[in-house]
C-alpha positions, 0 to 999 in steps of 0.5 A, spaced: 224 434 680 229 426 677 222 424 676 219 428 671 226 430 667 226 422 667 217 422 664 219 428 660 225 424 657 221 417 656 215 422 652 220 426 648 223 419 645 216 415 644 214 422 640 220 422 636 218 413 635 212 416 634 215 421 627 218 416 625 212 412 624 209 417 620 214 417 617 214 410 614 205 410 615 208 415 608 213 410 605 208 405 605 202 409 603 206 410 597 207 404 596 201 401 597 199 406 590 204 403 586 202 397 587 195 398 585 196 401 579 201 395 578 196 391 579 189 395 575 195 396 569 195 388 571 187 386 571 186 390 564 191 385 561 187 379 563 181 381 562 183 384 554 185 377 554 179 373 556 175 378 551 180 376 545 180 368 547 171 368 549 169 368 541 174 361 539 172 358 545 164 360 547 166 356 539 170 350 540 164 348 546 159 349 541 163 344 536 163 339 543 156 340 545 154 338 537 158 331 538 156 330 543 148 331 540 147 337 542 146 342 538 142 346 540 145 348 546 147 355 546 153 358 550 153 365 551 161 368 555 160 374 558 165 378 561 164 384 565 169 389 569 167 390 576 167 396 579 172 397 583 179 391 585 180 394 592 
């Protein structure tokens, strides 16, 4: 009977630990969701900045190529979005 009580107490302790882990997993899932949303926002700002500077960058490269007697060379920057970051 004593072994049974010890074993039951041990199992109860393990169960409490697992229940605590479930709560922690839920909190971590929420944190991951928040960080993914922040990442998406930052990625969109970065993509917009890239789209803004691309035409000027293209022109500067074309000007440099012309100075190198490579006026017929062409450069086109094509910025495309990935389907999903993660």
